[in-house]
N, C-alpha and C positions, 0 to 999 in steps of 0.2 A: 611739286609744283604744279598738277593736273590741276587742282582746283583752281590755281588763279588762269591755267589757260581756260577754264569754261568761264569766268566771269569776263574774260577780254572776249569772247566769242558771244555771249551774251549783250557783253556791251556794242560791239558792232553791228551785230541784230536789232539790239534796239534802234540804232542811228538808222534803221530802215523801218521804224514803227509805219509809215505813210504807207508803206506798200506793202506790208503784211498783219493780217489781223495780230491781236494782242496773243501772246500766248499763253498757255494755260498754267493755271498756278500747281504749285508741285505739289503731288499727294502727302500725304502723313500715316505717319504710322499710328495704330491703335492704343499701342503699347511699346515702350522706349524699355529694353533688360539691361539693367547694369549688374555688374560683376564686381566683386572684391576677396581678396584671400579674408581668412579669420583668424586671429589670433590662437584659437583656440584654448582660450584665459577667461571666458566668459561671455557676456550674450553679443550677437552680431551687430559688431562692430569693426571700422576699418581704423586707418590713419593718417596722415600725410593730407592732402587736397580731398583725397576722395571723402575723407570722414569729414573734413567740412563743409563739402559740396552735400552730404549725406545729412548731416547735422542741423546746418540750416533749409536744410529743403528746399535749396536755389532751383534745383530741377523742376519740383512740383509747380512751383510759383511759376519758372517762365512757360510750362506749358498746360498750367488749368484751365487757360480760355480756349484751349484747342482740343479740349477734352481729351488729352493725350496723359496715358496712366504710367509712371513709373515705376517699376516692377525691381529692389533688391536684392540680388542673392549671394550670400558672403560662402565663401567654398575654405574649409577647412585645408584642403588639399590646395587651398593657391592657386598660383601659378599655372601648372600641369592639370588642374581640374578647371581653370576656367577655358585650357586649351580643348579638350574635350567638347566644352559647352558650345565654344566658337566650331568647332569642326559638326555638330550636329546642329547648326545654325540655332541654337536656345540662348544664345546672349550675340547683344549687340556691341557695346561697349566693355572694357575690362582696365583694371587696375592692377598689372601684373610687373615681376623684375625683366631686364633685360635679357634673363637665360631664358624664362618661358617663353617669353616671345620668339628668341631667334630659335627654338626648337619649333612653335608652330610654322615659323615660315620656314623652315629649312623642311620641314615635313609636308609642306603643300598647303597649310590651313589659310585660307583667305584672312588674316588680319595686318593691320597697319598702325603705324603709329602716330598717332595725332597731338600730343602732349607728353609732359613728363611733371613728376613732383619726387619728392624724397629720394632726391641727388643727393651722392655722395652721404649716405646711409653707412655706419659703421657694422661692422661684422664682428661673432664673439666668440670663443671657443671655453665650453665650459667642460669639468671635471669634478670628480667629487673631489671633498677635505681633502682626505688622505690619498689621492692619487700620486704616482709617483713619475706621468710624464713630464718631463724636463725640456723637451725640446722636439719640433718638428716630427724632426726622425723616429722617436719616440712613438709614433701614430702610427708605424709598420705593425701590421698585425690586429691591432684595436678595433673594438666593434665603435662603431660610430653613426649617432642618430644625425639626421640629414630629411629635410625632402627632395628627394630626387625629381632633379628636373627643376627646381628652384635657386635663389639667389645663396644660401647657401650651400648647396653643392656645386655650385660654381668658385664658391672661395675654397672648397675643400679641393676642388681639382688643379685652382692655382697655386695653393701651398705645398700641396703636393709635389704639381713639377717644378716648382721653385726649387725643393728640397730633395731631386731625383727619384721620386717615388711617382706611383702611378696609381690610380682607384682601384687595381689590381689588389695593389700591396695590402689595401686596410678591407675589413668586413664593414660594409653600407648598408644600413638598416633604415628605410624607410621610415619613420615616426618624428612626431611634431609635435607641438603644442605639449599638454597637460601630459599625453602618454611618454613624449621623450625626459620629460622632467621625471615622473615618476621611474621611466627607466634607470637613468642615471643613478638615482639615488637609491634604487634596488639593486642596482649592481648587473644588470641585465647589458647594459652599454657602458661603455669605458668615456665616450668623449659625446656631447651636444656640442652640432653646429648653430649658431643663432643668427640672427639678423637683429640690425637696430634694438630696442627693448625690449620687442615683441617676445622675443622665444627665451631669453636667457638673463640679460645683466640684471632684472628686477632680483633675480637669484640670489645676486652678491652680496644682498643683506641679510640673506640665510644661511643658516651652520653647515647645511648638507654640502655645497659645493664651494668652486671656487671659479672666478674666471682665469682660465689659463693664460688667455690672451686675447684681444681685441685690436683694432684696426686705426685708435682715434689717432694715429701719428705716423700712419702708414700713407704711402703715395695713394692719391683718388683711384688708381685705376682699381686696387686693392678692396674698394666700395661699392657698395650699393645704388644703383638707379629705380625707379621705380615709374612706368610709362602708364601713360593712358592709350588704349589699346582698342582698335574698332575693326570690325568686322567688315569689311571691303564691299559686299554687295548691300550693305545696310549704305556705307557713306555713296556708292554709287546711286543709287535708290532716292536716298533723300539727302543731299547735300546742303542744302538751306537748315536742316533740323540738325545736322553734324555742324553746322557752320554757331548754331544757335547753344549748342549741348560744349563745345571748346567756349566758345563764350562766356558762360557761367562756369567751366572750369576756370579760366583765369580770374573772373571773379572771385570764387573762392583762394585761390592763391595770392590774391591781392590781399585777401583780410585774412588769411593766415600770417602773410609778411608786414600786417601792421604790428608792432607790439603791445598796443594797447589790446588785442585780443590772446595775447600770449597764453594766460593764466585759462580762459575761458577754453581757448583751443586745445590745454590739455586735460581739462573736465570734458569735452568732448572723448578725447582718445580715451581716455580712463575708465569710459565705458564700458569697455570690451574686458574687462579684468586688471588692466597694467594699471597700478597705483602711480598718481599723481607725482607725490616724489621721485621714484622710477624717470618719469618722462624729464623731469625739470634736472635730474643729474645726466641724461642721455642726453639731452640738446644744451645742456649747460657752454656758454662761449659761443654760441653760433646764432647769428641773428634770424630774427624770422624770416626775411629775405632770402637768405643762403637756406634754409628748410624748408622753404612753399615756393621756389623760383619752379614754372614749370618750362623752363626755354628749352627749347630745341637747338641748342648751340653747337659751338664745336666738343666740346666737351663731352656732350653725350653723343653726338656723331662718334667720336673715336673711341669714346667708351666701350661701345657698343661693336666698333669693329675689331676693337682687340677681344672682346668676351668672343663674339664670333670666331676669331680665328683660334683662340685656346678652345674652345669647343670642337673646331675640328679637328688641333692637335689631338685632342684627347681623349677622339672618336666619339663624341656627345652626338653630333651630329655629321656626317656623309658629304655635305657638300654647302657651298658659302653662295654669297650674292650681293649684291650691290646695295649698300646701307644706305647711301644718299638716295637710290631711286627709292629706298622702302620708306624710308621717313617723310613724313608728310608736314610740313611745318604750315602749311598756306592758311589752314583754318586758325590755328593760333597769331600767324602775323596779322590775318584781319581782325581777328578781336583785339590782339594788340593796339593797331591803330585806332579801332572805334573807339577803344575806350580811353587814349592815350597816355598807353602805357609802354611804349616801346623802350623805353630808357631808364624804365624802372628797376626793372633786374640787371644785376651786372651779366653782361656775355662773356662767352670765354671761348678762343680759338680751339683750344685741346687740353690733353689731359694733366700738363704741365701749369694750366692755372695764369696761362697769360691771356690778357683782356685786350678784347678790341679796341 
């Protein structure tokens, strides 16, 4: 709520305008650097709200008159690679899973959460068609390809923990995208962990692999959330610019929530190498609003909290922190108010899907 406090202070100072000269206008950056993961299956392209933001060119339009350049970077290393960029001040905004954001925060990297997307994304476990793996306990001793530090790594940790195993009971290989697929088919690994349709589920139409498990019918805490993260120093230096960015993010989420745009949205996302048919299968039964909701509601807060506690339990991070203080929903709340979208998306109080 830091931003709200700033606005209140500005309001108070404004009342005394007759006594003080007008405040100088906020400085503007020459470039805004946006980062996202890449599926590794095709050209640079991301999905969810970030993909819509990218393909509609909303940020480019918003900042054209300011002569501010929008610089896009797509990381095959996804969240962990974005953390490196944040740490070296080479990135201003990122689109990453909550686990990599948690690792960044716990490691002292100055990032904060300003919005969300891709909430309740599915996880998948793929094996070769001739695999004898029949239960989670059969994962013991197996070679598992996953993105270390990414959402599928957290999913793996959760599965193992729930079945009396640890990350030390398996052989984790940091392999993703096409490399993971090739390693699975060639027998270099026994299992590939995938999120949403990006890494695994599109392979179910092929004969080489099969989906051993997915989280479609699991509790939401077993699923993924993706977040719009921001470099703290950027937010402090350019709060008005940050507000405009988040407003365009919310506009993109509204566009993705419109069922009339569903086919076009999948066409955008398919540019990254994922067949439209696979996207349609992945999101079958889900409304546009449920796919694109940007809300940092009680569900998102509690999901991050539970994931943070699991990360601490299994040794991924050494310390915890106050999630509610870390998540800054002030920019989003302002955008929702200005756009008249306060009640557009369903808000939940926690992971049990209780509506406010």
